[in-house]
A tleap script that builds the chain and sets N, CA, C and O, in Angstrom:
source leaprc.protein.ff14SB
mol = sequence {
  NMET ASP SER VAL CYS GLU GLU CYS THR ASP
  ALA LYS ARG LYS TYR ASP SER CYS PHE ASN
  LYS TRP PHE SER GLU ARG PHE LEU ASN GLY
  HIE THR ASP LEU GLN GLN CYS ASP GLU LEU
  PHE LYS THR TYR GLN GLU CYS LEU LYS LYS
  GLY LEU VAL ASP LYS LYS ILE ASP LEU GLY
  ASP MET ASN ARG THR VAL LEU GLY SER GLU
  GLU ASP LYS LEU GLY GLU PRO LYS ARG PRO
  GLU LYS LEU CGLY
}
set mol.1.N position { 2.271 -52.954 36.436 }
set mol.1.CA position { 2.949 -53.337 35.230 }
set mol.1.C position { 2.126 -52.845 34.033 }
set mol.1.O position { 0.898 -52.930 34.038 }
set mol.2.N position { 2.802 -52.342 33.034 }
set mol.2.CA position { 2.135 -51.869 31.826 }
set mol.2.C position { 1.688 -53.045 30.967 }
set mol.2.O position { 2.192 -54.160 31.103 }
set mol.3.N position { 0.746 -52.779 30.090 }
set mol.3.CA position { 0.279 -53.775 29.142 }
set mol.3.C position { 1.318 -53.951 28.038 }
set mol.3.O position { 2.141 -53.066 27.806 }
set mol.4.N position { 1.277 -55.089 27.363 }
set mol.4.CA position { 2.173 -55.303 26.221 }
set mol.4.C position { 1.822 -54.369 25.077 }
set mol.4.O position { 2.647 -54.113 24.200 }
set mol.5.N position { 0.598 -53.860 25.086 }
set mol.5.CA position { 0.164 -52.852 24.110 }
set mol.5.C position { -0.027 -51.545 24.868 }
set mol.5.O position { -0.955 -51.410 25.665 }
set mol.6.N position { 0.841 -50.604 24.620 }
set mol.6.CA position { 0.851 -49.344 25.375 }
set mol.6.C position { -0.524 -48.701 25.471 }
set mol.6.O position { -0.883 -48.155 26.514 }
set mol.7.N position { -1.303 -48.763 24.380 }
set mol.7.CA position { -2.611 -48.122 24.354 }
set mol.7.C position { -3.623 -48.805 25.282 }
set mol.7.O position { -4.706 -48.270 25.516 }
set mol.8.N position { -3.275 -49.979 25.807 }
set mol.8.CA position { -4.182 -50.731 26.686 }
set mol.8.C position { -3.790 -50.631 28.159 }
set mol.8.O position { -4.451 -51.224 29.012 }
set mol.9.N position { -2.742 -49.904 28.465 }
set mol.9.CA position { -2.245 -49.850 29.841 }
set mol.9.C position { -3.290 -49.329 30.815 }
set mol.9.O position { -3.414 -49.860 31.919 }
set mol.10.N position { -4.043 -48.306 30.439 }
set mol.10.CA position { -5.061 -47.769 31.346 }
set mol.10.C position { -6.130 -48.821 31.641 }
set mol.10.O position { -6.527 -48.998 32.793 }
set mol.11.N position { -6.595 -49.517 30.606 }
set mol.11.CA position { -7.604 -50.567 30.794 }
set mol.11.C position { -7.048 -51.694 31.653 }
set mol.11.O position { -7.768 -52.240 32.489 }
set mol.12.N position { -5.783 -52.053 31.465 }
set mol.12.CA position { -5.153 -53.108 32.255 }
set mol.12.C position { -5.070 -52.706 33.715 }
set mol.12.O position { -5.367 -53.511 34.597 }
set mol.13.N position { -4.676 -51.490 33.978 }
set mol.13.CA position { -4.556 -51.024 35.369 }
set mol.13.C position { -5.909 -51.010 36.070 }
set mol.13.O position { -5.998 -51.348 37.250 }
set mol.14.N position { -6.971 -50.618 35.346 }
set mol.14.CA position { -8.308 -50.631 35.945 }
set mol.14.C position { -8.737 -52.056 36.280 }
set mol.14.O position { -9.267 -52.314 37.361 }
set mol.15.N position { -8.506 -52.971 35.353 }
set mol.15.CA position { -8.857 -54.372 35.617 }
set mol.15.C position { -8.006 -54.937 36.753 }
set mol.15.O position { -8.538 -55.579 37.658 }
set mol.16.N position { -6.702 -54.708 36.717 }
set mol.16.CA position { -5.814 -55.203 37.780 }
set mol.16.C position { -6.261 -54.707 39.151 }
set mol.16.O position { -6.265 -55.463 40.123 }
set mol.17.N position { -6.634 -53.441 39.222 }
set mol.17.CA position { -7.082 -52.861 40.483 }
set mol.17.C position { -8.349 -53.558 40.983 }
set mol.17.O position { -8.455 -53.903 42.160 }
set mol.18.N position { -9.306 -53.760 40.077 }
set mol.18.CA position { -10.547 -54.445 40.428 }
set mol.18.C position { -10.247 -55.874 40.885 }
set mol.18.O position { -10.760 -56.320 41.911 }
set mol.19.N position { -9.421 -56.584 40.127 }
set mol.19.CA position { -9.092 -57.970 40.456 }
set mol.19.C position { -8.391 -58.055 41.813 }
set mol.19.O position { -8.737 -58.899 42.639 }
set mol.20.N position { -7.411 -57.186 42.041 }
set mol.20.CA position { -6.679 -57.228 43.311 }
set mol.20.C position { -7.593 -56.937 44.497 }
set mol.20.O position { -7.461 -57.555 45.554 }
set mol.21.N position { -8.516 -56.001 44.321 }
set mol.21.CA position { -9.478 -55.694 45.377 }
set mol.21.C position { -10.383 -56.901 45.622 }
set mol.21.O position { -10.605 -57.290 46.768 }
set mol.22.N position { -10.906 -57.492 44.543 }
set mol.22.CA position { -11.743 -58.678 44.662 }
set mol.22.C position { -10.982 -59.804 45.349 }
set mol.22.O position { -11.514 -60.451 46.252 }
set mol.23.N position { -9.753 -60.042 44.935 }
set mol.23.CA position { -8.960 -61.132 45.490 }
set mol.23.C position { -8.744 -60.958 46.990 }
set mol.23.O position { -8.947 -61.894 47.763 }
set mol.24.N position { -8.336 -59.768 47.397 }
set mol.24.CA position { -8.017 -59.547 48.809 }
set mol.24.C position { -9.258 -59.420 49.694 }
set mol.24.O position { -9.250 -59.865 50.842 }
set mol.25.N position { -10.324 -58.814 49.161 }
set mol.25.CA position { -11.503 -58.571 49.991 }
set mol.25.C position { -12.575 -59.657 49.882 }
set mol.25.O position { -13.343 -59.862 50.822 }
set mol.26.N position { -12.635 -60.352 48.743 }
set mol.26.CA position { -13.702 -61.333 48.542 }
set mol.26.C position { -13.166 -62.770 48.498 }
set mol.26.O position { -13.576 -63.614 49.295 }
set mol.27.N position { -12.260 -63.039 47.575 }
set mol.27.CA position { -11.793 -64.406 47.380 }
set mol.27.C position { -11.151 -64.979 48.632 }
set mol.27.O position { -11.447 -66.109 49.021 }
set mol.28.N position { -10.282 -64.216 49.262 }
set mol.28.CA position { -9.615 -64.696 50.467 }
set mol.28.C position { -10.576 -64.879 51.638 }
set mol.28.O position { -10.213 -65.458 52.662 }
set mol.29.N position { -11.805 -64.380 51.482 }
set mol.29.CA position { -12.837 -64.568 52.499 }
set mol.29.C position { -13.889 -65.577 52.040 }
set mol.29.O position { -14.983 -65.632 52.601 }
set mol.30.N position { -13.559 -66.379 51.017 }
set mol.30.CA position { -14.416 -67.463 50.590 }
set mol.30.C position { -15.429 -67.150 49.513 }
set mol.30.O position { -16.245 -68.008 49.177 }
set mol.31.N position { -15.407 -65.954 48.961 }
set mol.31.CA position { -16.354 -65.591 47.900 }
set mol.31.C position { -15.672 -65.733 46.538 }
set mol.31.O position { -14.566 -65.231 46.336 }
set mol.32.N position { -16.329 -66.410 45.618 }
set mol.32.CA position { -15.711 -66.646 44.309 }
set mol.32.C position { -16.432 -65.923 43.173 }
set mol.32.O position { -16.266 -66.286 42.009 }
set mol.33.N position { -17.214 -64.927 43.490 }
set mol.33.CA position { -17.971 -64.165 42.490 }
set mol.33.C position { -17.127 -63.043 41.895 }
set mol.33.O position { -16.989 -61.981 42.502 }
set mol.34.N position { -16.568 -63.269 40.724 }
set mol.34.CA position { -15.684 -62.287 40.093 }
set mol.34.C position { -16.420 -61.394 39.108 }
set mol.34.O position { -15.790 -60.558 38.461 }
set mol.35.N position { -17.725 -61.542 38.972 }
set mol.35.CA position { -18.474 -60.809 37.963 }
set mol.35.C position { -18.288 -59.300 38.033 }
set mol.35.O position { -18.461 -58.620 37.022 }
set mol.36.N position { -17.947 -58.767 39.174 }
set mol.36.CA position { -17.801 -57.314 39.299 }
set mol.36.C position { -16.694 -56.753 38.418 }
set mol.36.O position { -16.680 -55.554 38.141 }
set mol.37.N position { -15.774 -57.588 37.975 }
set mol.37.CA position { -14.668 -57.135 37.126 }
set mol.37.C position { -14.846 -57.538 35.662 }
set mol.37.O position { -13.987 -57.238 34.834 }
set mol.38.N position { -15.940 -58.207 35.335 }
set mol.38.CA position { -16.148 -58.726 33.977 }
set mol.38.C position { -16.044 -57.660 32.892 }
set mol.38.O position { -15.341 -57.858 31.901 }
set mol.39.N position { -16.721 -56.555 33.060 }
set mol.39.CA position { -16.717 -55.524 32.023 }
set mol.39.C position { -15.332 -54.917 31.833 }
set mol.39.O position { -14.924 -54.629 30.708 }
set mol.40.N position { -14.616 -54.724 32.927 }
set mol.40.CA position { -13.251 -54.196 32.826 }
set mol.40.C position { -12.351 -55.186 32.096 }
set mol.40.O position { -11.502 -54.792 31.295 }
set mol.41.N position { -12.541 -56.483 32.378 }
set mol.41.CA position { -11.748 -57.505 31.702 }
set mol.41.C position { -12.059 -57.514 30.211 }
set mol.41.O position { -11.142 -57.567 29.391 }
set mol.42.N position { -13.339 -57.464 29.847 }
set mol.42.CA position { -13.736 -57.475 28.441 }
set mol.42.C position { -13.166 -56.271 27.701 }
set mol.42.O position { -12.709 -56.396 26.565 }
set mol.43.N position { -13.191 -55.120 28.335 }
set mol.43.CA position { -12.643 -53.900 27.726 }
set mol.43.C position { -11.150 -54.067 27.477 }
set mol.43.O position { -10.658 -53.746 26.395 }
set mol.44.N position { -10.427 -54.569 28.477 }
set mol.44.CA position { -8.982 -54.776 28.331 }
set mol.44.C position { -8.702 -55.838 27.271 }
set mol.44.O position { -7.808 -55.663 26.443 }
set mol.45.N position { -9.455 -56.933 27.289 }
set mol.45.CA position { -9.244 -58.012 26.336 }
set mol.45.C position { -9.446 -57.535 24.894 }
set mol.45.O position { -8.656 -57.875 24.014 }
set mol.46.N position { -10.484 -56.761 24.654 }
set mol.46.CA position { -10.738 -56.255 23.304 }
set mol.46.C position { -9.626 -55.311 22.841 }
set mol.46.O position { -9.190 -55.368 21.692 }
set mol.47.N position { -9.182 -54.455 23.735 }
set mol.47.CA position { -8.076 -53.552 23.404 }
set mol.47.C position { -6.825 -54.360 23.072 }
set mol.47.O position { -6.129 -54.078 22.096 }
set mol.48.N position { -6.553 -55.362 23.893 }
set mol.48.CA position { -5.366 -56.185 23.703 }
set mol.48.C position { -5.432 -56.957 22.389 }
set mol.48.O position { -4.440 -57.028 21.662 }
set mol.49.N position { -6.589 -57.533 22.079 }
set mol.49.CA position { -6.743 -58.257 20.811 }
set mol.49.C position { -6.439 -57.343 19.627 }
set mol.49.O position { -5.701 -57.716 18.715 }
set mol.50.N position { -7.015 -56.145 19.655 }
set mol.50.CA position { -6.787 -55.198 18.563 }
set mol.50.C position { -5.312 -54.816 18.480 }
set mol.50.O position { -4.741 -54.762 17.391 }
set mol.51.N position { -4.706 -54.555 19.614 }
set mol.51.CA position { -3.298 -54.179 19.635 }
set mol.51.C position { -2.389 -55.279 19.120 }
set mol.51.O position { -1.418 -55.001 18.416 }
set mol.52.N position { -2.689 -56.520 19.460 }
set mol.52.CA position { -1.871 -57.639 18.997 }
set mol.52.C position { -2.042 -57.874 17.504 }
set mol.52.O position { -1.078 -58.191 16.807 }
set mol.53.N position { -3.270 -57.718 17.013 }
set mol.53.CA position { -3.502 -57.839 15.570 }
set mol.53.C position { -2.739 -56.744 14.839 }
set mol.53.O position { -2.114 -56.996 13.809 }
set mol.54.N position { -2.791 -55.532 15.373 }
set mol.54.CA position { -2.069 -54.416 14.763 }
set mol.54.C position { -0.561 -54.691 14.718 }
set mol.54.O position { 0.136 -54.225 13.817 }
set mol.55.N position { -0.071 -55.452 15.697 }
set mol.55.CA position { 1.357 -55.799 15.739 }
set mol.55.C position { 1.641 -57.076 14.949 }
set mol.55.O position { 2.763 -57.584 14.942 }
set mol.56.N position { 0.593 -57.587 14.280 }
set mol.56.CA position { 0.701 -58.790 13.451 }
set mol.56.C position { 1.096 -60.025 14.264 }
set mol.56.O position { 1.898 -60.845 13.816 }
set mol.57.N position { 0.527 -60.145 15.458 }
set mol.57.CA position { 0.742 -61.310 16.309 }
set mol.57.C position { -0.465 -62.230 16.154 }
set mol.57.O position { -1.605 -61.790 16.302 }
set mol.58.N position { -0.218 -63.508 15.856 }
set mol.58.CA position { -1.278 -64.487 15.626 }
set mol.58.C position { -2.058 -64.742 16.914 }
set mol.58.O position { -1.480 -65.076 17.948 }
set mol.59.N position { -3.371 -64.579 16.835 }
set mol.59.CA position { -4.225 -64.784 18.002 }
set mol.59.C position { -4.872 -66.163 18.015 }
set mol.59.O position { -5.746 -66.421 18.843 }
set mol.60.N position { -4.467 -67.043 17.127 }
set mol.60.CA position { -5.080 -68.368 17.026 }
set mol.60.C position { -5.124 -69.118 18.336 }
set mol.60.O position { -6.177 -69.643 18.698 }
set mol.61.N position { -4.038 -69.188 19.053 }
set mol.61.CA position { -4.004 -69.921 20.315 }
set mol.61.C position { -4.797 -69.223 21.417 }
set mol.61.O position { -5.240 -69.869 22.366 }
set mol.62.N position { -4.975 -67.929 21.300 }
set mol.62.CA position { -5.661 -67.183 22.344 }
set mol.62.C position { -7.132 -67.573 22.451 }
set mol.62.O position { -7.705 -67.521 23.540 }
set mol.63.N position { -7.740 -67.958 21.355 }
set mol.63.CA position { -9.155 -68.298 21.352 }
set mol.63.C position { -9.410 -69.796 21.450 }
set mol.63.O position { -10.553 -70.238 21.339 }
set mol.64.N position { -8.369 -70.568 21.654 }
set mol.64.CA position { -8.469 -72.021 21.709 }
set mol.64.C position { -8.793 -72.478 23.129 }
set mol.64.O position { -8.201 -71.992 24.093 }
set mol.65.N position { -9.729 -73.409 23.254 }
set mol.65.CA position { -10.060 -73.981 24.555 }
set mol.65.C position { -9.125 -75.153 24.819 }
set mol.65.O position { -9.048 -76.088 24.022 }
set mol.66.N position { -8.419 -75.096 25.938 }
set mol.66.CA position { -7.488 -76.159 26.279 }
set mol.66.C position { -7.925 -76.867 27.561 }
set mol.66.O position { -7.878 -78.095 27.626 }
set mol.67.N position { -8.346 -76.121 28.573 }
set mol.67.CA position { -8.716 -76.734 29.841 }
set mol.67.C position { -9.819 -77.758 29.657 }
set mol.67.O position { -10.864 -77.463 29.077 }
set mol.68.N position { -9.582 -78.962 30.153 }
set mol.68.CA position { -10.560 -80.028 30.061 }
set mol.68.C position { -10.532 -80.788 28.748 }
set mol.68.O position { -11.271 -81.758 28.582 }
set mol.69.N position { -9.695 -80.366 27.813 }
set mol.69.CA position { -9.607 -81.036 26.517 }
set mol.69.C position { -8.644 -82.222 26.603 }
set mol.69.O position { -7.941 -82.395 27.599 }
set mol.70.N position { -8.624 -83.030 25.547 }
set mol.70.CA position { -7.668 -84.140 25.493 }
set mol.70.C position { -6.236 -83.622 25.596 }
set mol.70.O position { -5.390 -84.230 26.252 }
set mol.71.N position { -5.977 -82.502 24.945 }
set mol.71.CA position { -4.643 -81.891 24.988 }
set mol.71.C position { -4.253 -81.566 26.423 }
set mol.71.O position { -3.109 -81.783 26.822 }
set mol.72.N position { -5.188 -81.053 27.189 }
set mol.72.CA position { -4.945 -80.713 28.587 }
set mol.72.C position { -4.654 -81.983 29.384 }
set mol.72.O position { -3.752 -82.000 30.222 }
set mol.73.N position { -5.405 -83.029 29.128 }
set mol.73.CA position { -5.236 -84.288 29.855 }
set mol.73.C position { -3.893 -84.938 29.556 }
set mol.73.O position { -3.334 -85.635 30.403 }
set mol.74.N position { -3.368 -84.706 28.337 }
set mol.74.CA position { -2.076 -85.263 27.966 }
set mol.74.C position { -0.921 -84.493 28.590 }
set mol.74.O position { 0.180 -85.025 28.733 }
set mol.75.N position { -1.170 -83.248 28.960 }
set mol.75.CA position { -0.148 -82.450 29.623 }
set mol.75.C position { 0.819 -81.750 28.707 }
set mol.75.O position { 1.643 -80.969 29.183 }
set mol.76.N position { 0.761 -81.993 27.411 }
set mol.76.CA position { 1.660 -81.339 26.474 }
set mol.76.C position { 0.862 -80.669 25.377 }
set mol.76.O position { 0.007 -81.304 24.760 }
set mol.77.N position { 1.128 -79.384 25.121 }
set mol.77.CA position { 0.397 -78.712 24.047 }
set mol.77.C position { 0.805 -79.246 22.687 }
set mol.77.O position { 1.976 -79.525 22.431 }
set mol.78.N position { -0.189 -79.380 21.824 }
set mol.78.CA position { 0.087 -79.767 20.445 }
set mol.78.C position { 0.185 -78.504 19.632 }
set mol.78.O position { -0.785 -77.752 19.542 }
set mol.79.N position { 1.306 -78.257 19.049 }
set mol.79.CA position { 1.532 -77.066 18.243 }
set mol.79.C position { 1.257 -77.379 16.785 }
set mol.79.O position { 1.727 -78.395 16.273 }
set mol.80.N position { 0.504 -76.522 16.107 }
set mol.80.CA position { 0.308 -76.763 14.679 }
set mol.80.C position { 1.636 -76.595 13.941 }
set mol.80.O position { 2.454 -75.737 14.273 }
set mol.81.N position { 1.817 -77.432 12.944 }
set mol.81.CA position { 3.040 -77.328 12.147 }
set mol.81.C position { 2.969 -76.076 11.290 }
set mol.81.O position { 1.923 -75.753 10.727 }
set mol.82.N position { 4.080 -75.383 11.197 }
set mol.82.CA position { 4.139 -74.177 10.385 }
set mol.82.C position { 4.429 -74.564 8.950 }
set mol.82.O position { 5.251 -75.439 8.675 }
set mol.83.N position { 3.748 -73.904 8.057 }
set mol.83.CA position { 3.963 -74.160 6.641 }
set mol.83.C position { 5.170 -73.385 6.144 }
set mol.83.O position { 5.465 -72.292 6.628 }
set mol.84.N position { 5.856 -73.958 5.182 }
set mol.84.CA position { 6.937 -73.235 4.540 }
set mol.84.C position { 8.188 -73.413 5.232 }
set mol.84.O position { 9.208 -72.865 4.815 }
savepdb mol mol.pdb
quit
């Protein structure tokens, strides 16, 4: 599958390939060390962030920690009210 930002598709495919290999060869055999794909993920993430900003998409929620928070425990996301 292509990335939502066309310019990031190559980085996404490299990360997907690494992740799928890790999942099938390591995770399914009880190993949870995903560090081998970290750099590929960071490269894709940075490309994606830039592409989304260029498309004027708000990244506010992308950098928000939810897991383990009160919001997560409540089960419903709290959306900030939009002004205007």
